[in-house]
C-alpha positions as a Markdown table, in Angstrom:
| # | Residue | x | y | z |
|---|---|---|---|---|
| 1 | Met | 35.0 | 81.4 | -17.8 |
| 2 | Leu | 35.2 | 79.2 | -14.6 |
| 3 | Asp | 33.8 | 82.0 | -12.5 |
| 4 | Gly | 30.6 | 81.8 | -14.6 |
| 5 | Val | 29.9 | 78.2 | -13.5 |
| 6 | Ser | 26.4 | 78.2 | -11.8 |
| 7 | Met | 24.8 | 76.0 | -9.2 |
| 8 | Asp | 22.2 | 75.1 | -11.7 |
| 9 | Gln | 24.8 | 73.7 | -14.0 |
| 10 | Leu | 26.3 | 71.6 | -11.1 |
| 11 | Arg | 22.9 | 70.3 | -10.1 |
| 12 | Thr | 22.2 | 69.3 | -13.7 |
| 13 | Phe | 25.6 | 67.6 | -13.9 |
| 14 | Ile | 24.9 | 65.6 | -10.7 |
| 15 | Ala | 21.3 | 64.7 | -11.8 |
| 16 | Ala | 22.6 | 63.4 | -15.2 |
| 17 | Ala | 25.3 | 61.3 | -13.5 |
| 18 | Asp | 22.9 | 59.9 | -10.9 |
| 19 | Glu | 20.0 | 59.2 | -13.3 |
| 20 | Gly | 22.2 | 57.6 | -16.0 |
| 21 | Ser | 20.7 | 59.6 | -18.9 |
| 22 | Phe | 19.9 | 63.2 | -19.9 |
| 23 | Ser | 16.2 | 62.4 | -20.4 |
| 24 | Ala | 15.9 | 60.9 | -16.8 |
| 25 | Ala | 17.7 | 63.9 | -15.4 |
| 26 | Gly | 15.2 | 66.1 | -17.2 |
| 27 | Arg | 12.3 | 64.3 | -15.6 |
| 28 | Lys | 13.9 | 64.6 | -12.2 |
| 29 | Leu | 14.6 | 68.3 | -12.7 |
| 30 | Arg | 11.3 | 68.9 | -14.5 |
| 31 | Arg | 12.8 | 70.3 | -17.7 |
| 32 | Ala | 13.2 | 69.2 | -21.3 |
| 33 | Gln | 16.0 | 66.8 | -22.3 |
| 34 | Ser | 17.3 | 69.4 | -24.7 |
| 35 | Val | 17.7 | 71.9 | -21.9 |
| 36 | Val | 19.7 | 69.4 | -19.9 |
| 37 | Ser | 21.9 | 68.6 | -22.9 |
| 38 | Gln | 22.5 | 72.3 | -23.6 |
| 39 | Thr | 23.2 | 73.1 | -19.9 |
| 40 | Leu | 25.8 | 70.3 | -19.8 |
| 41 | Ala | 27.4 | 71.3 | -23.1 |
| 42 | Asn | 27.7 | 74.9 | -21.8 |
| 43 | Leu | 29.3 | 73.6 | -18.6 |
| 44 | Glu | 31.8 | 71.5 | -20.5 |
| 45 | Ala | 32.7 | 74.4 | -22.7 |
| 46 | Gln | 33.2 | 76.7 | -19.7 |
| 47 | Ile | 35.5 | 74.4 | -17.9 |
| 48 | Asp | 37.1 | 73.0 | -21.0 |
| 49 | Val | 36.6 | 69.4 | -19.8 |
| 50 | Gln | 34.4 | 66.7 | -21.4 |
| 51 | Leu | 32.3 | 65.3 | -18.6 |
| 52 | Phe | 30.3 | 62.7 | -20.5 |
| 53 | Asp | 31.1 | 60.3 | -23.3 |
| 54 | Arg | 28.1 | 60.5 | -25.7 |
| 55 | Ala | 29.2 | 57.8 | -28.1 |
| 56 | Ala | 26.9 | 55.1 | -26.7 |
| 57 | Arg | 23.1 | 55.1 | -26.4 |
| 58 | Tyr | 23.4 | 56.5 | -22.9 |
| 59 | Pro | 26.0 | 59.1 | -21.7 |
| 60 | Val | 28.8 | 57.7 | -19.6 |
| 61 | Leu | 31.0 | 59.7 | -17.2 |
| 62 | Thr | 34.5 | 60.2 | -18.4 |
| 63 | Glu | 37.4 | 59.8 | -16.0 |
| 64 | Gln | 37.6 | 63.5 | -15.7 |
| 65 | Gly | 33.8 | 63.7 | -15.1 |
| 66 | Thr | 34.0 | 61.1 | -12.4 |
| 67 | Ala | 36.7 | 63.1 | -10.6 |
| 68 | Leu | 34.8 | 66.4 | -10.9 |
| 69 | Leu | 31.5 | 64.8 | -9.8 |
| 70 | Ala | 32.7 | 64.4 | -6.2 |
| 71 | Glu | 33.8 | 68.1 | -6.2 |
| 72 | Ala | 30.4 | 69.1 | -7.6 |
| 73 | Arg | 28.6 | 67.2 | -4.8 |
| 74 | Leu | 30.7 | 69.0 | -2.2 |
| 75 | Val | 30.0 | 72.4 | -3.7 |
| 76 | Val | 26.2 | 71.8 | -3.9 |
| 77 | Ser | 26.1 | 70.3 | -0.5 |
| 78 | Gly | 27.9 | 73.3 | 1.0 |
| 79 | Met | 25.5 | 75.7 | -0.7 |
| 80 | Asp | 22.5 | 73.7 | 0.5 |
| 81 | Gly | 23.9 | 73.8 | 4.0 |
| 82 | Phe | 24.5 | 77.6 | 3.8 |
| 83 | Lys | 20.9 | 78.2 | 2.6 |
| 84 | Ala | 19.5 | 75.9 | 5.3 |
| 85 | Lys | 21.5 | 77.6 | 8.0 |
| 86 | Ala | 20.3 | 81.0 | 6.7 |
| 87 | Arg | 16.7 | 79.8 | 6.6 |
| 88 | Thr | 17.0 | 78.6 | 10.2 |
| 89 | Ile | 18.4 | 81.9 | 11.4 |
| 90 | Ala | 15.7 | 83.9 | 9.5 |
| 91 | Glu | 12.9 | 81.7 | 10.9 |
| 92 | Gly | 13.9 | 82.1 | 14.5 |
| 93 | Leu | 12.2 | 79.8 | 17.0 |
| 94 | Glu | 10.1 | 77.1 | 15.4 |
| 95 | Pro | 6.3 | 77.6 | 15.8 |
| 96 | Glu | 6.1 | 73.9 | 16.8 |
| 97 | Leu | 8.5 | 70.9 | 17.0 |
| 98 | Ser | 7.6 | 67.6 | 15.3 |
| 99 | Val | 9.7 | 64.6 | 16.2 |
| 100 | Val | 9.4 | 60.9 | 15.2 |
| 101 | Val | 11.1 | 58.5 | 17.6 |
| 102 | Asp | 12.2 | 54.9 | 17.1 |
| 103 | Val | 10.2 | 52.5 | 19.2 |
| 104 | Met | 13.5 | 51.1 | 20.6 |
| 105 | Tyr | 14.5 | 54.5 | 22.2 |
| 106 | Pro | 14.4 | 54.4 | 26.0 |
| 107 | Met | 11.2 | 56.0 | 27.1 |
| 108 | Glu | 12.7 | 57.1 | 30.4 |
| 109 | Ser | 15.4 | 59.2 | 28.7 |
| 110 | Leu | 12.8 | 60.6 | 26.2 |
| 111 | Thr | 10.4 | 61.5 | 29.1 |
| 112 | Ile | 13.1 | 63.4 | 30.9 |
| 113 | Ala | 14.0 | 65.4 | 27.8 |
| 114 | Val | 10.3 | 66.1 | 27.0 |
| 115 | Gly | 9.7 | 67.4 | 30.5 |
| 116 | Leu | 12.7 | 69.7 | 30.3 |
| 117 | Phe | 11.6 | 70.9 | 26.8 |
| 118 | Arg | 8.1 | 71.8 | 28.1 |
| 119 | Ala | 9.6 | 73.9 | 30.9 |
| 120 | Ala | 12.1 | 75.6 | 28.6 |
| 121 | Phe | 9.7 | 76.2 | 25.6 |
| 122 | Pro | 6.2 | 76.4 | 27.2 |
| 123 | His | 4.7 | 78.1 | 24.1 |
| 124 | Thr | 6.2 | 75.7 | 21.5 |
| 125 | Pro | 3.9 | 72.7 | 20.9 |
| 126 | Leu | 5.7 | 69.3 | 20.6 |
| 127 | Arg | 4.3 | 66.7 | 18.3 |
| 128 | Leu | 5.8 | 63.3 | 19.0 |
| 129 | Tyr | 5.3 | 60.1 | 17.0 |
| 130 | Val | 6.7 | 56.6 | 17.8 |
| 131 | Glu | 7.5 | 54.3 | 14.9 |
| 132 | Ala | 10.0 | 51.6 | 13.8 |
| 133 | Leu | 12.5 | 51.0 | 11.0 |
| 134 | Gly | 11.8 | 53.0 | 7.8 |
| 135 | Ala | 8.6 | 54.6 | 9.3 |
| 136 | Val | 10.9 | 56.8 | 11.4 |
| 137 | Val | 12.8 | 58.1 | 8.4 |
| 138 | Gln | 9.9 | 58.5 | 6.0 |
| 139 | Pro | 8.2 | 61.5 | 7.7 |
| 140 | Val | 11.5 | 63.3 | 7.9 |
| 141 | Leu | 12.2 | 62.8 | 4.2 |
| 142 | Gln | 8.7 | 64.0 | 3.4 |
| 143 | Gly | 9.0 | 67.0 | 5.6 |
| 144 | Ala | 6.2 | 66.0 | 8.0 |
| 145 | Cys | 8.7 | 65.8 | 10.9 |
| 146 | Arg | 11.6 | 68.1 | 11.5 |
| 147 | Ile | 13.6 | 65.5 | 13.5 |
| 148 | Gly | 13.8 | 61.7 | 13.4 |
| 149 | Ile | 15.5 | 59.4 | 16.0 |
| 150 | Ile | 16.4 | 56.2 | 14.3 |
| 151 | Gly | 17.9 | 53.0 | 15.6 |
| 152 | Ser | 16.1 | 49.8 | 14.4 |
| 153 | Met | 16.9 | 50.8 | 10.8 |
| 154 | Pro | 20.7 | 51.1 | 10.8 |
| 155 | Val | 20.9 | 52.5 | 7.2 |
| 156 | Val | 20.9 | 56.3 | 7.0 |
| 157 | Pro | 19.6 | 57.8 | 3.7 |
| 158 | Asp | 21.9 | 60.2 | 1.8 |
| 159 | Ala | 19.3 | 62.9 | 2.0 |
| 160 | Val | 19.7 | 63.4 | 5.7 |
| 161 | Asp | 22.4 | 64.4 | 8.2 |
| 162 | Ala | 22.9 | 62.3 | 11.3 |
| 163 | Glu | 24.4 | 62.7 | 14.7 |
| 164 | Lys | 24.9 | 60.1 | 17.4 |
| 165 | Leu | 22.7 | 60.3 | 20.5 |
| 166 | Leu | 23.3 | 57.2 | 22.6 |
| 167 | Asp | 23.6 | 53.4 | 22.5 |
| 168 | Val | 20.7 | 51.3 | 23.6 |
| 169 | Ala | 21.6 | 48.0 | 25.3 |
| 170 | Met | 19.9 | 45.0 | 23.8 |
| 171 | Val | 19.2 | 41.4 | 25.0 |
| 172 | Thr | 17.8 | 38.3 | 23.3 |
| 173 | Val | 15.0 | 36.8 | 25.3 |
| 174 | Thr | 12.2 | 34.3 | 25.4 |
| 175 | Gly | 9.5 | 33.2 | 27.9 |
| 176 | Pro | 10.4 | 30.8 | 30.7 |
| 177 | Ala | 8.2 | 28.0 | 29.3 |
| 178 | His | 9.7 | 28.2 | 25.8 |
| 179 | Pro | 12.0 | 25.3 | 24.8 |
| 180 | Leu | 14.9 | 27.7 | 24.2 |
| 181 | Ala | 14.7 | 28.9 | 27.8 |
| 182 | Arg | 16.0 | 25.5 | 29.0 |
| 183 | Arg | 19.0 | 25.6 | 26.8 |
| 184 | Lys | 22.3 | 26.2 | 28.5 |
| 185 | Gly | 25.2 | 27.9 | 26.8 |
| 186 | Leu | 25.3 | 29.0 | 23.1 |
| 187 | Ile | 22.3 | 28.3 | 20.9 |
| 188 | Arg | 23.4 | 27.7 | 17.3 |
| 189 | Gln | 21.5 | 29.2 | 14.3 |
| 190 | Arg | 20.2 | 25.9 | 13.1 |
| 191 | Glu | 18.4 | 25.5 | 16.4 |
| 192 | Leu | 17.1 | 29.1 | 16.3 |
| 193 | Glu | 15.6 | 28.4 | 12.9 |
| 194 | Gln | 13.3 | 25.8 | 14.3 |
| 195 | His | 11.5 | 28.3 | 16.5 |
| 196 | Val | 9.4 | 31.4 | 15.7 |
| 197 | Gln | 11.3 | 34.7 | 16.0 |
| 198 | Leu | 9.2 | 37.7 | 16.9 |
| 199 | Val | 10.4 | 40.8 | 14.9 |
| 200 | Leu | 9.2 | 44.3 | 14.3 |
| 201 | Thr | 7.7 | 45.2 | 11.0 |
| 202 | Asp | 7.9 | 48.4 | 9.0 |
| 203 | Arg | 4.9 | 50.6 | 8.2 |
| 204 | Ser | 6.9 | 52.1 | 5.3 |
| 205 | Ser | 8.5 | 50.5 | 2.3 |
| 206 | Leu | 12.0 | 51.8 | 3.0 |
| 207 | Ser | 13.2 | 48.5 | 4.5 |
| 208 | Asp | 11.6 | 46.2 | 1.9 |
| 209 | Gly | 13.8 | 43.3 | 1.1 |
| 210 | Lys | 16.0 | 44.0 | 4.2 |
| 211 | Ser | 16.2 | 42.3 | 7.6 |
| 212 | Tyr | 18.1 | 43.3 | 10.7 |
| 213 | Gly | 18.9 | 40.7 | 13.3 |
| 214 | Val | 16.5 | 38.1 | 11.8 |
| 215 | Phe | 17.9 | 34.5 | 12.0 |
| 216 | Ser | 14.8 | 32.3 | 11.7 |
| 217 | Pro | 12.7 | 31.7 | 8.6 |
| 218 | Leu | 9.7 | 31.3 | 11.0 |
| 219 | Thr | 8.8 | 34.9 | 11.9 |
| 220 | Trp | 5.8 | 36.7 | 13.4 |
| 221 | Arg | 6.0 | 40.4 | 12.4 |
| 222 | Leu | 4.6 | 42.9 | 14.8 |
| 223 | Ala | 4.2 | 46.6 | 14.3 |
| 224 | Asp | 4.0 | 47.3 | 18.0 |
| 225 | Leu | 6.9 | 46.8 | 20.5 |
| 226 | Gly | 4.4 | 46.4 | 23.4 |
| 227 | Ala | 2.7 | 43.5 | 21.6 |
| 228 | Lys | 6.1 | 41.9 | 20.9 |
| 229 | His | 7.0 | 42.2 | 24.6 |
| 230 | Ala | 3.7 | 40.6 | 25.6 |
| 231 | Phe | 4.1 | 37.7 | 23.1 |
| 232 | Leu | 7.6 | 37.0 | 24.4 |
| 233 | Arg | 6.4 | 36.8 | 27.9 |
| 234 | Ala | 3.7 | 34.4 | 26.7 |
| 235 | Gly | 6.3 | 32.2 | 25.2 |
| 236 | Phe | 5.1 | 32.6 | 21.6 |
| 237 | Gly | 8.7 | 32.9 | 20.3 |
| 238 | Trp | 12.1 | 34.5 | 20.9 |
| 239 | Gly | 13.5 | 37.9 | 20.0 |
| 240 | His | 15.7 | 40.9 | 20.7 |
| 241 | Met | 14.5 | 43.6 | 23.1 |
| 242 | Pro | 15.9 | 46.8 | 24.7 |
| 243 | Leu | 17.4 | 45.8 | 28.0 |
| 244 | Ala | 15.8 | 48.8 | 29.8 |
| 245 | Met | 12.4 | 47.6 | 28.8 |
| 246 | Val | 12.8 | 44.0 | 30.0 |
| 247 | His | 15.3 | 44.0 | 32.9 |
| 248 | Asn | 12.5 | 43.8 | 35.5 |
| 249 | Asp | 11.1 | 40.7 | 33.6 |
| 250 | Leu | 14.6 | 39.2 | 33.7 |
| 251 | Asp | 14.9 | 39.8 | 37.4 |
| 252 | Ser | 11.5 | 38.3 | 38.1 |
| 253 | Gly | 11.8 | 35.4 | 35.8 |
| 254 | Ala | 9.0 | 36.5 | 33.5 |
| 255 | Leu | 11.6 | 36.4 | 30.7 |
| 256 | Val | 14.8 | 34.5 | 30.2 |
| 257 | Ala | 17.9 | 35.8 | 28.4 |
| 258 | Ile | 19.4 | 33.4 | 25.9 |
| 259 | Gln | 22.8 | 33.4 | 24.2 |
| 260 | Val | 22.8 | 33.0 | 20.4 |
| 261 | Glu | 25.8 | 32.0 | 18.4 |
| 262 | Asn | 25.4 | 34.9 | 16.0 |
| 263 | Phe | 25.8 | 37.5 | 18.8 |
| 264 | Gln | 28.9 | 37.0 | 20.8 |
| 265 | Pro | 29.8 | 37.8 | 23.5 |
| 266 | Ser | 26.4 | 39.5 | 23.8 |
| 267 | Thr | 23.6 | 41.0 | 21.8 |
| 268 | Pro | 25.0 | 44.1 | 20.3 |
| 269 | Pro | 23.6 | 47.5 | 21.2 |
| 270 | Ile | 21.6 | 49.7 | 18.9 |
| 271 | Ala | 23.1 | 53.1 | 18.0 |
| 272 | Met | 20.4 | 55.8 | 18.2 |
| 273 | Leu | 20.9 | 58.7 | 15.7 |
| 274 | Ala | 19.2 | 62.0 | 15.3 |
| 275 | Val | 18.5 | 62.6 | 11.6 |
| 276 | Tyr | 17.1 | 65.6 | 9.8 |
| 277 | Arg | 17.0 | 66.8 | 6.2 |
| 278 | Lys | 20.1 | 68.6 | 5.0 |
| 279 | Asp | 18.0 | 71.4 | 3.7 |
| 280 | Leu | 15.9 | 71.6 | 6.9 |
| 281 | Pro | 18.1 | 71.3 | 10.0 |
| 282 | Pro | 16.7 | 71.8 | 13.5 |
| 283 | Gly | 15.9 | 75.3 | 14.6 |
| 284 | Pro | 16.7 | 76.6 | 18.1 |
| 285 | Ala | 14.1 | 74.5 | 19.9 |
| 286 | Gly | 15.0 | 71.4 | 18.0 |
| 287 | Arg | 18.7 | 71.8 | 18.6 |
| 288 | Trp | 18.0 | 72.4 | 22.3 |
| 289 | Phe | 15.9 | 69.2 | 22.4 |
| 290 | Leu | 18.7 | 67.1 | 20.8 |
| 291 | Asp | 21.2 | 68.4 | 23.3 |
| 292 | Gln | 19.0 | 67.3 | 26.1 |
| 293 | Leu | 18.6 | 63.9 | 24.7 |
| 294 | Lys | 22.4 | 63.6 | 24.6 |
| 295 | Gln | 22.6 | 64.6 | 28.2 |
| 296 | Thr | 20.1 | 62.1 | 29.4 |
| 297 | Glu | 22.0 | 59.1 | 28.0 |
| 298 | Ser | 22.4 | 57.7 | 31.5 |
| 299 | Ala | 18.6 | 57.1 | 31.7 |
| 300 | Ala | 19.0 | 54.6 | 28.9 |
| 301 | Arg | 21.0 | 52.3 | 31.2 |
| 302 | Pro | 19.0 | 50.0 | 33.4 |
């Protein structure tokens, strides 16, 4: 009987566990609640294990069901990976490559990789978008972009696979006329809170209710890193920036690095990750492009 267990049964099992009820699982799977209930009953009969306790209003995973849920996820994930790999092989070279890149990614490194891609794949158009935070992940989840390169949003959704590309050095800065620029040594958070912090905002809703590296209740939220850079130089506030983007300003005195108590001994780097949907991994051109990005890591260092 165990050989008769189907992928549909396992997907229904996972949906019911994740959604918390058979009716919600039915809505997710676009089938009637009765079909979900019958599918799970058949699965329990086949494996001779009760997966859900149905005594309460909503079904609750049994101890055995909890143990088997992890195995079910592995089986389904493995099958999804198999189908995705087969699809990639069958498709051959992508007709075009669409990539969305975190605004914090070093442009010098990206430019080198794009130039190499153009030479290696002259007949494969490249569509490139630059976004921040959740707006990098959203088009990948929606299938609008095959690859995303994230960094400013450190949380990776479960629906995507991720692989490390490089670390981007960061620095906390302000303009030379700003009051914080005259402070020597560590600046405590209570002092930071008295000044406007310039931060990037998200065009998507994926980071709603979350903040990354925000220490002041006084914030100006900007959707453009170039505007943030200009506002920092003008002394409108303080904020974190990629070192490669501002090292010339630091050398010339147009910006001043400050040491904040929250980041010691220095502002931590941002890890840049390539992400893609588990059911839609990069094809040959996309894989080649990611390999080039990994090889141009040195360009991220000022």
